[in-house]
ChimeraX commands (.cxc) that place a marker at each C-alpha (Angstrom):
marker #1 position 0.00,0.00,0.00 radius 0.5
marker #1 position 1.37,3.45,-0.92 radius 0.5
marker #1 position 2.17,5.87,1.85 radius 0.5
marker #1 position -0.52,8.54,1.94 radius 0.5
marker #1 position -0.27,10.36,5.27 radius 0.5
marker #1 position 1.14,13.88,5.32 radius 0.5
marker #1 position 2.12,15.60,8.55 radius 0.5
marker #1 position 2.40,19.40,8.40 radius 0.5
marker #1 position 4.06,21.42,11.17 radius 0.5
marker #1 position 2.61,24.92,11.32 radius 0.5
marker #1 position 2.55,28.19,13.15 radius 0.5
marker #1 position -0.01,30.88,12.38 radius 0.5
marker #1 position -0.50,33.03,9.29 radius 0.5
marker #1 position 2.20,31.79,6.89 radius 0.5
marker #1 position 1.88,28.18,7.93 radius 0.5
marker #1 position -1.90,28.31,7.67 radius 0.5
marker #1 position -1.67,29.38,4.02 radius 0.5
marker #1 position 0.25,26.26,3.05 radius 0.5
marker #1 position -1.90,24.10,5.34 radius 0.5
marker #1 position -4.94,25.34,3.43 radius 0.5
marker #1 position -3.25,24.50,0.14 radius 0.5
marker #1 position -2.44,21.00,1.38 radius 0.5
marker #1 position -6.01,20.53,2.60 radius 0.5
marker #1 position -7.28,21.28,-0.90 radius 0.5
marker #1 position -4.97,18.90,-2.80 radius 0.5
marker #1 position -5.17,16.01,-0.32 radius 0.5
marker #1 position -8.18,14.12,0.96 radius 0.5
marker #1 position -9.20,14.87,4.53 radius 0.5
marker #1 position -7.89,11.61,5.97 radius 0.5
marker #1 position -4.47,12.12,4.37 radius 0.5
marker #1 position -3.48,15.28,6.28 radius 0.5
marker #1 position -2.56,15.90,9.91 radius 0.5
marker #1 position -1.76,19.52,10.80 radius 0.5
marker #1 position 0.32,19.98,13.93 radius 0.5
marker #1 position -0.11,23.44,15.48 radius 0.5
marker #1 position 2.35,25.33,17.65 radius 0.5
marker #1 position 0.91,26.03,21.10 radius 0.5
marker #1 position 3.93,27.80,22.56 radius 0.5
marker #1 position 2.10,31.08,21.80 radius 0.5
marker #1 position -0.86,30.08,23.98 radius 0.5
marker #1 position -1.64,32.22,27.00 radius 0.5
marker #1 position -4.38,33.22,29.44 radius 0.5
marker #1 position -6.03,36.60,28.93 radius 0.5
marker #1 position -9.09,38.09,30.64 radius 0.5
marker #1 position -9.55,34.69,32.27 radius 0.5
marker #1 position -9.70,32.90,28.91 radius 0.5
marker #1 position -7.47,30.26,27.30 radius 0.5
marker #1 position -6.19,31.71,24.02 radius 0.5
marker #1 position -4.47,29.56,21.35 radius 0.5
marker #1 position -3.47,32.02,18.60 radius 0.5
marker #1 position -1.88,29.61,16.11 radius 0.5
marker #1 position -4.55,26.94,16.57 radius 0.5
marker #1 position -7.22,29.60,16.08 radius 0.5
marker #1 position -5.62,31.00,12.92 radius 0.5
marker #1 position -5.38,27.51,11.43 radius 0.5
marker #1 position -8.97,26.77,12.42 radius 0.5
marker #1 position -10.36,29.95,10.89 radius 0.5
marker #1 position -8.32,29.59,7.69 radius 0.5
marker #1 position -9.30,25.95,7.14 radius 0.5
marker #1 position -12.94,26.78,7.88 radius 0.5
marker #1 position -12.92,29.74,5.48 radius 0.5
marker #1 position -13.70,32.15,8.31 radius 0.5
marker #1 position -10.37,34.00,8.52 radius 0.5
marker #1 position -9.89,37.74,8.20 radius 0.5
marker #1 position -7.73,37.96,5.09 radius 0.5
marker #1 position -6.99,41.65,5.68 radius 0.5
marker #1 position -5.45,41.40,9.16 radius 0.5
marker #1 position -4.21,37.81,8.84 radius 0.5
marker #1 position -5.63,37.01,12.27 radius 0.5
marker #1 position -9.09,36.71,13.78 radius 0.5
marker #1 position -12.42,36.18,12.05 radius 0.5
marker #1 position -13.84,38.05,9.11 radius 0.5
marker #1 position -16.94,40.24,9.49 radius 0.5
marker #1 position -15.93,40.85,13.09 radius 0.5
marker #1 position -17.52,43.32,15.52 radius 0.5
marker #1 position -15.90,44.80,18.61 radius 0.5
marker #1 position -18.58,45.59,21.19 radius 0.5
marker #1 position -16.98,43.36,23.82 radius 0.5
marker #1 position -13.57,45.05,23.59 radius 0.5
marker #1 position -15.10,48.52,23.61 radius 0.5
marker #1 position -17.01,47.65,26.76 radius 0.5
marker #1 position -13.99,46.05,28.46 radius 0.5
marker #1 position -11.82,49.11,27.82 radius 0.5
marker #1 position -14.61,51.44,29.01 radius 0.5
marker #1 position -14.69,49.49,32.27 radius 0.5
marker #1 position -10.93,49.85,32.74 radius 0.5
marker #1 position -10.04,46.41,31.43 radius 0.5
marker #1 position -7.03,45.38,29.38 radius 0.5
marker #1 position -7.48,46.07,25.66 radius 0.5
marker #1 position -4.04,45.44,24.17 radius 0.5
marker #1 position -4.98,41.95,22.93 radius 0.5
marker #1 position -8.11,42.45,20.88 radius 0.5
marker #1 position -10.80,39.78,20.97 radius 0.5
marker #1 position -13.61,40.26,18.48 radius 0.5
marker #1 position -17.17,39.33,19.41 radius 0.5
marker #1 position -17.25,36.28,17.12 radius 0.5
marker #1 position -13.75,35.22,18.09 radius 0.5
marker #1 position -14.64,35.57,21.76 radius 0.5
marker #1 position -17.15,32.74,21.50 radius 0.5
marker #1 position -14.40,30.27,20.62 radius 0.5
marker #1 position -12.24,31.29,23.57 radius 0.5
marker #1 position -15.13,31.16,26.03 radius 0.5
marker #1 position -16.17,27.71,24.85 radius 0.5
marker #1 position -12.60,26.38,24.85 radius 0.5
marker #1 position -12.04,27.70,28.38 radius 0.5
marker #1 position -15.29,26.16,29.62 radius 0.5
marker #1 position -14.43,22.74,28.23 radius 0.5
marker #1 position -10.85,22.79,29.48 radius 0.5
marker #1 position -12.14,23.58,32.98 radius 0.5
marker #1 position -14.44,20.59,32.70 radius 0.5
marker #1 position -11.39,18.40,32.17 radius 0.5
marker #1 position -11.30,17.99,28.40 radius 0.5
marker #1 position -7.89,18.08,26.72 radius 0.5
marker #1 position -6.95,20.79,24.25 radius 0.5
marker #1 position -6.91,18.07,21.56 radius 0.5
marker #1 position -10.47,17.04,22.35 radius 0.5
marker #1 position -11.73,20.60,22.34 radius 0.5
marker #1 position -9.92,21.39,19.08 radius 0.5
marker #1 position -11.22,18.28,17.33 radius 0.5
marker #1 position -14.83,19.03,18.24 radius 0.5
marker #1 position -14.59,22.69,17.25 radius 0.5
marker #1 position -13.06,21.71,13.88 radius 0.5
marker #1 position -15.88,19.24,13.29 radius 0.5
marker #1 position -18.51,21.85,14.10 radius 0.5
marker #1 position -16.87,24.33,11.73 radius 0.5
marker #1 position -16.81,21.80,8.90 radius 0.5
marker #1 position -13.06,21.15,8.85 radius 0.5
marker #1 position -12.34,17.67,7.55 radius 0.5
marker #1 position -8.58,17.40,8.11 radius 0.5
marker #1 position -7.17,16.68,11.55 radius 0.5
marker #1 position -5.78,19.72,13.35 radius 0.5
marker #1 position -3.99,18.92,16.61 radius 0.5
marker #1 position -1.97,20.89,19.14 radius 0.5
marker #1 position 1.68,19.86,19.37 radius 0.5
marker #1 position 1.00,18.70,22.93 radius 0.5
marker #1 position -1.80,18.59,25.46 radius 0.5
marker #1 position 0.75,19.67,28.06 radius 0.5
marker #1 position 1.43,23.31,28.81 radius 0.5
marker #1 position 4.33,24.89,26.89 radius 0.5
marker #1 position 4.92,28.63,26.91 radius 0.5
marker #1 position 7.34,30.63,24.78 radius 0.5
marker #1 position 9.18,33.34,26.72 radius 0.5
marker #1 position 11.39,36.11,25.37 radius 0.5
marker #1 position 14.28,37.86,27.11 radius 0.5
marker #1 position 14.72,41.51,26.17 radius 0.5
marker #1 position 16.69,44.35,27.74 radius 0.5
marker #1 position 14.16,44.60,30.57 radius 0.5
marker #1 position 14.19,40.87,31.32 radius 0.5
marker #1 position 11.90,37.94,30.54 radius 0.5
marker #1 position 8.40,38.46,29.14 radius 0.5
marker #1 position 5.58,36.31,27.82 radius 0.5
marker #1 position 5.60,35.94,24.07 radius 0.5
marker #1 position 2.27,37.68,23.51 radius 0.5
marker #1 position 3.49,40.61,25.60 radius 0.5
marker #1 position 6.46,40.92,23.25 radius 0.5
marker #1 position 4.54,40.16,20.06 radius 0.5
marker #1 position 1.28,42.05,20.52 radius 0.5
marker #1 position 1.50,44.50,23.42 radius 0.5
marker #1 position 5.04,45.68,22.58 radius 0.5
marker #1 position 4.67,44.97,18.84 radius 0.5
marker #1 position 8.05,43.17,18.62 radius 0.5
marker #1 position 9.96,46.36,19.50 radius 0.5
marker #1 position 12.27,44.95,22.22 radius 0.5
marker #1 position 15.59,43.49,21.12 radius 0.5
marker #1 position 15.49,39.71,21.59 radius 0.5
marker #1 position 18.46,38.24,23.44 radius 0.5
marker #1 position 17.15,34.78,24.23 radius 0.5
marker #1 position 14.10,32.52,24.02 radius 0.5
marker #1 position 12.93,29.62,26.11 radius 0.5
marker #1 position 10.03,27.19,25.87 radius 0.5
marker #1 position 8.84,26.74,29.42 radius 0.5
marker #1 position 7.38,23.32,30.08 radius 0.5
marker #1 position 8.70,21.78,26.87 radius 0.5
marker #1 position 11.12,19.45,28.64 radius 0.5
marker #1 position 8.24,17.80,30.51 radius 0.5
marker #1 position 5.73,17.86,27.65 radius 0.5
marker #1 position 4.72,14.89,25.53 radius 0.5
marker #1 position 3.83,14.94,21.83 radius 0.5
marker #1 position 0.09,14.83,21.21 radius 0.5
marker #1 position -0.93,11.18,20.86 radius 0.5
marker #1 position -2.15,11.34,17.24 radius 0.5
marker #1 position 1.17,12.79,16.10 radius 0.5
marker #1 position 3.13,9.92,17.57 radius 0.5
marker #1 position 0.69,7.34,16.23 radius 0.5
marker #1 position 0.85,8.69,12.68 radius 0.5
marker #1 position 4.63,9.04,12.68 radius 0.5
marker #1 position 4.95,5.43,13.84 radius 0.5
marker #1 position 2.40,4.09,11.37 radius 0.5
marker #1 position 4.87,3.41,8.56 radius 0.5
marker #1 position 2.46,5.16,6.19 radius 0.5
marker #1 position 3.83,8.72,6.25 radius 0.5
marker #1 position 4.34,10.14,2.78 radius 0.5
marker #1 position 5.97,13.38,3.93 radius 0.5
marker #1 position 6.57,15.68,6.87 radius 0.5
marker #1 position 6.10,19.27,5.70 radius 0.5
marker #1 position 7.52,22.19,7.68 radius 0.5
marker #1 position 5.28,25.09,6.70 radius 0.5
marker #1 position 6.69,28.59,6.08 radius 0.5
marker #1 position 6.38,29.71,9.68 radius 0.5
marker #1 position 8.86,31.49,11.94 radius 0.5
marker #1 position 11.43,28.75,12.66 radius 0.5
marker #1 position 12.28,30.08,16.12 radius 0.5
marker #1 position 8.88,30.79,17.66 radius 0.5
marker #1 position 6.53,28.63,15.58 radius 0.5
marker #1 position 8.40,25.45,14.61 radius 0.5
marker #1 position 11.08,25.11,17.29 radius 0.5
marker #1 position 8.54,24.88,20.15 radius 0.5
marker #1 position 7.11,21.83,18.36 radius 0.5
marker #1 position 10.56,20.32,17.86 radius 0.5
marker #1 position 11.54,21.11,21.47 radius 0.5
marker #1 position 9.12,18.52,22.82 radius 0.5
marker #1 position 11.15,15.45,23.82 radius 0.5
marker #1 position 10.94,12.71,21.22 radius 0.5
marker #1 position 9.42,14.87,18.47 radius 0.5
marker #1 position 12.51,15.20,16.28 radius 0.5
marker #1 position 13.34,11.55,16.79 radius 0.5
marker #1 position 9.81,10.46,15.87 radius 0.5
marker #1 position 9.92,12.57,12.70 radius 0.5
marker #1 position 13.23,11.06,11.63 radius 0.5
marker #1 position 12.10,7.52,12.56 radius 0.5
marker #1 position 8.97,7.89,10.41 radius 0.5
marker #1 position 11.10,7.18,7.36 radius 0.5
marker #1 position 9.37,10.00,5.45 radius 0.5
marker #1 position 11.13,12.84,3.64 radius 0.5
marker #1 position 11.10,16.08,5.61 radius 0.5
marker #1 position 10.59,19.13,3.39 radius 0.5
marker #1 position 10.49,22.73,4.61 radius 0.5
marker #1 position 9.34,25.89,2.84 radius 0.5
marker #1 position 11.32,29.01,3.64 radius 0.5
marker #1 position 9.37,31.83,5.35 radius 0.5
marker #1 position 11.96,34.34,4.11 radius 0.5
marker #1 position 12.13,35.80,0.60 radius 0.5
marker #1 position 15.07,37.99,-0.39 radius 0.5
marker #1 position 16.18,38.43,3.21 radius 0.5
marker #1 position 12.77,39.60,4.42 radius 0.5
marker #1 position 10.03,37.75,6.24 radius 0.5
marker #1 position 6.77,37.59,4.33 radius 0.5
marker #1 position 4.98,38.52,7.55 radius 0.5
marker #1 position 5.97,38.94,11.18 radius 0.5
marker #1 position 9.27,39.37,13.05 radius 0.5
marker #1 position 11.18,36.35,11.70 radius 0.5
marker #1 position 14.06,38.28,10.10 radius 0.5
marker #1 position 14.30,40.77,12.98 radius 0.5
marker #1 position 14.45,38.04,15.61 radius 0.5
marker #1 position 17.01,36.00,13.69 radius 0.5
marker #1 position 19.33,38.99,13.32 radius 0.5
marker #1 position 19.03,39.87,17.00 radius 0.5
marker #1 position 19.85,36.29,17.99 radius 0.5
marker #1 position 22.97,36.37,15.84 radius 0.5
marker #1 position 21.54,34.23,13.06 radius 0.5
marker #1 position 21.66,34.88,9.34 radius 0.5
marker #1 position 18.26,36.29,8.35 radius 0.5
marker #1 position 17.98,34.48,5.06 radius 0.5
marker #1 position 16.56,31.36,3.46 radius 0.5
marker #1 position 19.92,29.70,4.11 radius 0.5
marker #1 position 19.83,30.81,7.75 radius 0.5
marker #1 position 16.45,29.17,8.26 radius 0.5
marker #1 position 17.69,25.93,6.71 radius 0.5
marker #1 position 20.70,26.02,8.99 radius 0.5
marker #1 position 18.43,26.36,11.99 radius 0.5
marker #1 position 16.62,23.13,11.07 radius 0.5
marker #1 position 19.92,21.38,10.45 radius 0.5
marker #1 position 19.94,17.69,9.56 radius 0.5
marker #1 position 16.20,17.37,10.12 radius 0.5
marker #1 position 15.61,18.43,6.51 radius 0.5
marker #1 position 15.82,16.29,3.42 radius 0.5
marker #1 position 14.46,18.94,1.08 radius 0.5
marker #1 position 14.01,22.71,1.15 radius 0.5
marker #1 position 11.91,24.98,-1.03 radius 0.5
marker #1 position 13.01,28.56,-1.52 radius 0.5
marker #1 position 11.79,31.42,-3.66 radius 0.5
marker #1 position 13.40,32.22,-7.02 radius 0.5
marker #1 position 14.63,35.46,-5.41 radius 0.5
marker #1 position 16.95,33.40,-3.19 radius 0.5
marker #1 position 18.51,31.24,-5.91 radius 0.5
marker #1 position 22.01,32.45,-4.97 radius 0.5
marker #1 position 21.63,30.77,-1.56 radius 0.5
marker #1 position 21.47,27.22,-2.95 radius 0.5
marker #1 position 25.17,26.54,-2.42 radius 0.5
marker #1 position 24.85,27.41,1.28 radius 0.5
marker #1 position 22.05,24.93,1.98 radius 0.5
marker #1 position 22.82,21.34,2.89 radius 0.5
marker #1 position 19.46,19.87,1.97 radius 0.5
marker #1 position 18.28,19.34,-1.61 radius 0.5
marker #1 position 16.81,22.64,-2.81 radius 0.5
marker #1 position 13.91,23.36,-5.13 radius 0.5
marker #1 position 13.09,26.83,-6.47 radius 0.5
marker #1 position 9.43,27.85,-6.55 radius 0.5
marker #1 position 7.14,30.80,-6.11 radius 0.5
marker #1 position 6.74,30.79,-2.33 radius 0.5
marker #1 position 4.77,34.04,-1.93 radius 0.5
marker #1 position 1.17,32.89,-1.57 radius 0.5
marker #1 position -1.16,35.75,-2.46 radius 0.5
marker #1 position -4.03,33.68,-3.88 radius 0.5
marker #1 position -5.74,30.36,-3.33 radius 0.5
marker #1 position -4.13,29.13,-6.54 radius 0.5
marker #1 position -0.70,30.01,-5.11 radius 0.5
marker #1 position -1.45,28.01,-1.97 radius 0.5
marker #1 position -2.55,24.95,-3.92 radius 0.5
marker #1 position 0.36,25.17,-6.36 radius 0.5
marker #1 position 2.97,25.43,-3.60 radius 0.5
marker #1 position 1.32,22.50,-1.81 radius 0.5
marker #1 position 1.63,20.38,-4.95 radius 0.5
marker #1 position 5.25,21.44,-5.46 radius 0.5
marker #1 position 6.06,20.54,-1.86 radius 0.5
marker #1 position 4.50,17.11,-2.20 radius 0.5
marker #1 position 6.27,16.52,-5.51 radius 0.5
marker #1 position 9.61,17.33,-3.89 radius 0.5
marker #1 position 8.86,14.91,-1.04 radius 0.5
marker #1 position 7.88,12.16,-3.48 radius 0.5
marker #1 position 11.06,12.70,-5.49 radius 0.5
marker #1 position 13.18,12.49,-2.34 radius 0.5
marker #1 position 11.39,9.30,-1.31 radius 0.5
marker #1 position 12.40,7.68,-4.61 radius 0.5
marker #1 position 16.03,8.68,-4.06 radius 0.5
marker #1 position 16.23,6.99,-0.67 radius 0.5
marker link #1:1,2 radius 0.2
marker link #1:2,3 radius 0.2
marker link #1:3,4 radius 0.2
marker link #1:4,5 radius 0.2
marker link #1:5,6 radius 0.2
marker link #1:6,7 radius 0.2
marker link #1:7,8 radius 0.2
marker link #1:8,9 radius 0.2
marker link #1:9,10 radius 0.2
marker link #1:10,11 radius 0.2
marker link #1:11,12 radius 0.2
marker link #1:12,13 radius 0.2
marker link #1:13,14 radius 0.2
marker link #1:14,15 radius 0.2
marker link #1:15,16 radius 0.2
marker link #1:16,17 radius 0.2
marker link #1:17,18 radius 0.2
marker link #1:18,19 radius 0.2
marker link #1:19,20 radius 0.2
marker link #1:20,21 radius 0.2
marker link #1:21,22 radius 0.2
marker link #1:22,23 radius 0.2
marker link #1:23,24 radius 0.2
marker link #1:24,25 radius 0.2
marker link #1:25,26 radius 0.2
marker link #1:26,27 radius 0.2
marker link #1:27,28 radius 0.2
marker link #1:28,29 radius 0.2
marker link #1:29,30 radius 0.2
marker link #1:30,31 radius 0.2
marker link #1:31,32 radius 0.2
marker link #1:32,33 radius 0.2
marker link #1:33,34 radius 0.2
marker link #1:34,35 radius 0.2
marker link #1:35,36 radius 0.2
marker link #1:36,37 radius 0.2
marker link #1:37,38 radius 0.2
marker link #1:38,39 radius 0.2
marker link #1:39,40 radius 0.2
marker link #1:40,41 radius 0.2
marker link #1:41,42 radius 0.2
marker link #1:42,43 radius 0.2
marker link #1:43,44 radius 0.2
marker link #1:44,45 radius 0.2
marker link #1:45,46 radius 0.2
marker link #1:46,47 radius 0.2
marker link #1:47,48 radius 0.2
marker link #1:48,49 radius 0.2
marker link #1:49,50 radius 0.2
marker link #1:50,51 radius 0.2
marker link #1:51,52 radius 0.2
marker link #1:52,53 radius 0.2
marker link #1:53,54 radius 0.2
marker link #1:54,55 radius 0.2
marker link #1:55,56 radius 0.2
marker link #1:56,57 radius 0.2
marker link #1:57,58 radius 0.2
marker link #1:58,59 radius 0.2
marker link #1:59,60 radius 0.2
marker link #1:60,61 radius 0.2
marker link #1:61,62 radius 0.2
marker link #1:62,63 radius 0.2
marker link #1:63,64 radius 0.2
marker link #1:64,65 radius 0.2
marker link #1:65,66 radius 0.2
marker link #1:66,67 radius 0.2
marker link #1:67,68 radius 0.2
marker link #1:68,69 radius 0.2
marker link #1:69,70 radius 0.2
marker link #1:70,71 radius 0.2
marker link #1:71,72 radius 0.2
marker link #1:72,73 radius 0.2
marker link #1:73,74 radius 0.2
marker link #1:74,75 radius 0.2
marker link #1:75,76 radius 0.2
marker link #1:76,77 radius 0.2
marker link #1:77,78 radius 0.2
marker link #1:78,79 radius 0.2
marker link #1:79,80 radius 0.2
marker link #1:80,81 radius 0.2
marker link #1:81,82 radius 0.2
marker link #1:82,83 radius 0.2
marker link #1:83,84 radius 0.2
marker link #1:84,85 radius 0.2
marker link #1:85,86 radius 0.2
marker link #1:86,87 radius 0.2
marker link #1:87,88 radius 0.2
marker link #1:88,89 radius 0.2
marker link #1:89,90 radius 0.2
marker link #1:90,91 radius 0.2
marker link #1:91,92 radius 0.2
marker link #1:92,93 radius 0.2
marker link #1:93,94 radius 0.2
marker link #1:94,95 radius 0.2
marker link #1:95,96 radius 0.2
marker link #1:96,97 radius 0.2
marker link #1:97,98 radius 0.2
marker link #1:98,99 radius 0.2
marker link #1:99,100 radius 0.2
marker link #1:100,101 radius 0.2
marker link #1:101,102 radius 0.2
marker link #1:102,103 radius 0.2
marker link #1:103,104 radius 0.2
marker link #1:104,105 radius 0.2
marker link #1:105,106 radius 0.2
marker link #1:106,107 radius 0.2
marker link #1:107,108 radius 0.2
marker link #1:108,109 radius 0.2
marker link #1:109,110 radius 0.2
marker link #1:110,111 radius 0.2
marker link #1:111,112 radius 0.2
marker link #1:112,113 radius 0.2
marker link #1:113,114 radius 0.2
marker link #1:114,115 radius 0.2
marker link #1:115,116 radius 0.2
marker link #1:116,117 radius 0.2
marker link #1:117,118 radius 0.2
marker link #1:118,119 radius 0.2
marker link #1:119,120 radius 0.2
marker link #1:120,121 radius 0.2
marker link #1:121,122 radius 0.2
marker link #1:122,123 radius 0.2
marker link #1:123,124 radius 0.2
marker link #1:124,125 radius 0.2
marker link #1:125,126 radius 0.2
marker link #1:126,127 radius 0.2
marker link #1:127,128 radius 0.2
marker link #1:128,129 radius 0.2
marker link #1:129,130 radius 0.2
marker link #1:130,131 radius 0.2
marker link #1:131,132 radius 0.2
marker link #1:132,133 radius 0.2
marker link #1:133,134 radius 0.2
marker link #1:134,135 radius 0.2
marker link #1:135,136 radius 0.2
marker link #1:136,137 radius 0.2
marker link #1:137,138 radius 0.2
marker link #1:138,139 radius 0.2
marker link #1:139,140 radius 0.2
marker link #1:140,141 radius 0.2
marker link #1:141,142 radius 0.2
marker link #1:142,143 radius 0.2
marker link #1:143,144 radius 0.2
marker link #1:144,145 radius 0.2
marker link #1:145,146 radius 0.2
marker link #1:146,147 radius 0.2
marker link #1:147,148 radius 0.2
marker link #1:148,149 radius 0.2
marker link #1:149,150 radius 0.2
marker link #1:150,151 radius 0.2
marker link #1:151,152 radius 0.2
marker link #1:152,153 radius 0.2
marker link #1:153,154 radius 0.2
marker link #1:154,155 radius 0.2
marker link #1:155,156 radius 0.2
marker link #1:156,157 radius 0.2
marker link #1:157,158 radius 0.2
marker link #1:158,159 radius 0.2
marker link #1:159,160 radius 0.2
marker link #1:160,161 radius 0.2
marker link #1:161,162 radius 0.2
marker link #1:162,163 radius 0.2
marker link #1:163,164 radius 0.2
marker link #1:164,165 radius 0.2
marker link #1:165,166 radius 0.2
marker link #1:166,167 radius 0.2
marker link #1:167,168 radius 0.2
marker link #1:168,169 radius 0.2
marker link #1:169,170 radius 0.2
marker link #1:170,171 radius 0.2
marker link #1:171,172 radius 0.2
marker link #1:172,173 radius 0.2
marker link #1:173,174 radius 0.2
marker link #1:174,175 radius 0.2
marker link #1:175,176 radius 0.2
marker link #1:176,177 radius 0.2
marker link #1:177,178 radius 0.2
marker link #1:178,179 radius 0.2
marker link #1:179,180 radius 0.2
marker link #1:180,181 radius 0.2
marker link #1:181,182 radius 0.2
marker link #1:182,183 radius 0.2
marker link #1:183,184 radius 0.2
marker link #1:184,185 radius 0.2
marker link #1:185,186 radius 0.2
marker link #1:186,187 radius 0.2
marker link #1:187,188 radius 0.2
marker link #1:188,189 radius 0.2
marker link #1:189,190 radius 0.2
marker link #1:190,191 radius 0.2
marker link #1:191,192 radius 0.2
marker link #1:192,193 radius 0.2
marker link #1:193,194 radius 0.2
marker link #1:194,195 radius 0.2
marker link #1:195,196 radius 0.2
marker link #1:196,197 radius 0.2
marker link #1:197,198 radius 0.2
marker link #1:198,199 radius 0.2
marker link #1:199,200 radius 0.2
marker link #1:200,201 radius 0.2
marker link #1:201,202 radius 0.2
marker link #1:202,203 radius 0.2
marker link #1:203,204 radius 0.2
marker link #1:204,205 radius 0.2
marker link #1:205,206 radius 0.2
marker link #1:206,207 radius 0.2
marker link #1:207,208 radius 0.2
marker link #1:208,209 radius 0.2
marker link #1:209,210 radius 0.2
marker link #1:210,211 radius 0.2
marker link #1:211,212 radius 0.2
marker link #1:212,213 radius 0.2
marker link #1:213,214 radius 0.2
marker link #1:214,215 radius 0.2
marker link #1:215,216 radius 0.2
marker link #1:216,217 radius 0.2
marker link #1:217,218 radius 0.2
marker link #1:218,219 radius 0.2
marker link #1:219,220 radius 0.2
marker link #1:220,221 radius 0.2
marker link #1:221,222 radius 0.2
marker link #1:222,223 radius 0.2
marker link #1:223,224 radius 0.2
marker link #1:224,225 radius 0.2
marker link #1:225,226 radius 0.2
marker link #1:226,227 radius 0.2
marker link #1:227,228 radius 0.2
marker link #1:228,229 radius 0.2
marker link #1:229,230 radius 0.2
marker link #1:230,231 radius 0.2
marker link #1:231,232 radius 0.2
marker link #1:232,233 radius 0.2
marker link #1:233,234 radius 0.2
marker link #1:234,235 radius 0.2
marker link #1:235,236 radius 0.2
marker link #1:236,237 radius 0.2
marker link #1:237,238 radius 0.2
marker link #1:238,239 radius 0.2
marker link #1:239,240 radius 0.2
marker link #1:240,241 radius 0.2
marker link #1:241,242 radius 0.2
marker link #1:242,243 radius 0.2
marker link #1:243,244 radius 0.2
marker link #1:244,245 radius 0.2
marker link #1:245,246 radius 0.2
marker link #1:246,247 radius 0.2
marker link #1:247,248 radius 0.2
marker link #1:248,249 radius 0.2
marker link #1:249,250 radius 0.2
marker link #1:250,251 radius 0.2
marker link #1:251,252 radius 0.2
marker link #1:252,253 radius 0.2
marker link #1:253,254 radius 0.2
marker link #1:254,255 radius 0.2
marker link #1:255,256 radius 0.2
marker link #1:256,257 radius 0.2
marker link #1:257,258 radius 0.2
marker link #1:258,259 radius 0.2
marker link #1:259,260 radius 0.2
marker link #1:260,261 radius 0.2
marker link #1:261,262 radius 0.2
marker link #1:262,263 radius 0.2
marker link #1:263,264 radius 0.2
marker link #1:264,265 radius 0.2
marker link #1:265,266 radius 0.2
marker link #1:266,267 radius 0.2
marker link #1:267,268 radius 0.2
marker link #1:268,269 radius 0.2
marker link #1:269,270 radius 0.2
marker link #1:270,271 radius 0.2
marker link #1:271,272 radius 0.2
marker link #1:272,273 radius 0.2
marker link #1:273,274 radius 0.2
marker link #1:274,275 radius 0.2
marker link #1:275,276 radius 0.2
marker link #1:276,277 radius 0.2
marker link #1:277,278 radius 0.2
marker link #1:278,279 radius 0.2
marker link #1:279,280 radius 0.2
marker link #1:280,281 radius 0.2
marker link #1:281,282 radius 0.2
marker link #1:282,283 radius 0.2
marker link #1:283,284 radius 0.2
marker link #1:284,285 radius 0.2
marker link #1:285,286 radius 0.2
marker link #1:286,287 radius 0.2
marker link #1:287,288 radius 0.2
marker link #1:288,289 radius 0.2
marker link #1:289,290 radius 0.2
marker link #1:290,291 radius 0.2
marker link #1:291,292 radius 0.2
marker link #1:292,293 radius 0.2
marker link #1:293,294 radius 0.2
marker link #1:294,295 radius 0.2
marker link #1:295,296 radius 0.2
marker link #1:296,297 radius 0.2
marker link #1:297,298 radius 0.2
marker link #1:298,299 radius 0.2
marker link #1:299,300 radius 0.2
marker link #1:300,301 radius 0.2
marker link #1:301,302 radius 0.2
marker link #1:302,303 radius 0.2
marker link #1:303,304 radius 0.2
marker link #1:304,305 radius 0.2
marker link #1:305,306 radius 0.2
marker link #1:306,307 radius 0.2
marker link #1:307,308 radius 0.2
marker link #1:308,309 radius 0.2
marker link #1:309,310 radius 0.2
marker link #1:310,311 radius 0.2
marker link #1:311,312 radius 0.2
marker link #1:312,313 radius 0.2
marker link #1:313,314 radius 0.2
marker link #1:314,315 radius 0.2
marker link #1:315,316 radius 0.2
view
């Protein structure tokens, strides 16, 4: 029997674009999307999972394509009222978006796992592919700036990535376990490819890989591992990827991202604008249009990524 299962590791906006493309060129039972939960935090008494939520909204066709986060056709009565009452308004929760956080928080307090809550929400929103958190255990990304350690969302949203980043840590990762479906799929012997979506390698993909046993399970799956660069021409398509890499002393380039993943990668897809970086990359490199501005772009890049994985599988 041919290997048909595809595992995609994803952060938020950039990763969700490729995840959507994969969901449209694969059947629902062929794709497992693993979401970073290092960005998760508690706000206004609610459990917020930004990357899971972005993936959920994108795959359900409910995402706000203008902002890249939150739901489309959003209203803001809740936030206006909270601020008027003296509450914290730096992390904006729209009225429609708020419903998801309230329901997630309620179920988690009843003892359900984040995986169980996510699976049911995806089903109710008509999402056929499996979307799972990287772990049901608590992992939190923390950033050290000039003023000391801060929660990631404080750095990312409240301070809008202004502080210089000196160090990152993933609190709880050392004691966390990979979500059960991830391990089961990777051990199934039926994995066609592991795709690393074009997400920030440091804050979106590395929290996933920091969970003990995750890298080993990916390698032991026997499947080609193919990443798509989130950087084009030395600039991140969206977000602070290039800024953070430079501040951490890393080369902010397609080659720098590949170096960060190291020997995990078998294949790497970069934009035509970065063709001169091929000689610096250890993995096999494919040039493609990696800027996804349309649904067609998402589907095309998904097909290219799968083709690269299939080619690498034949060369093994």
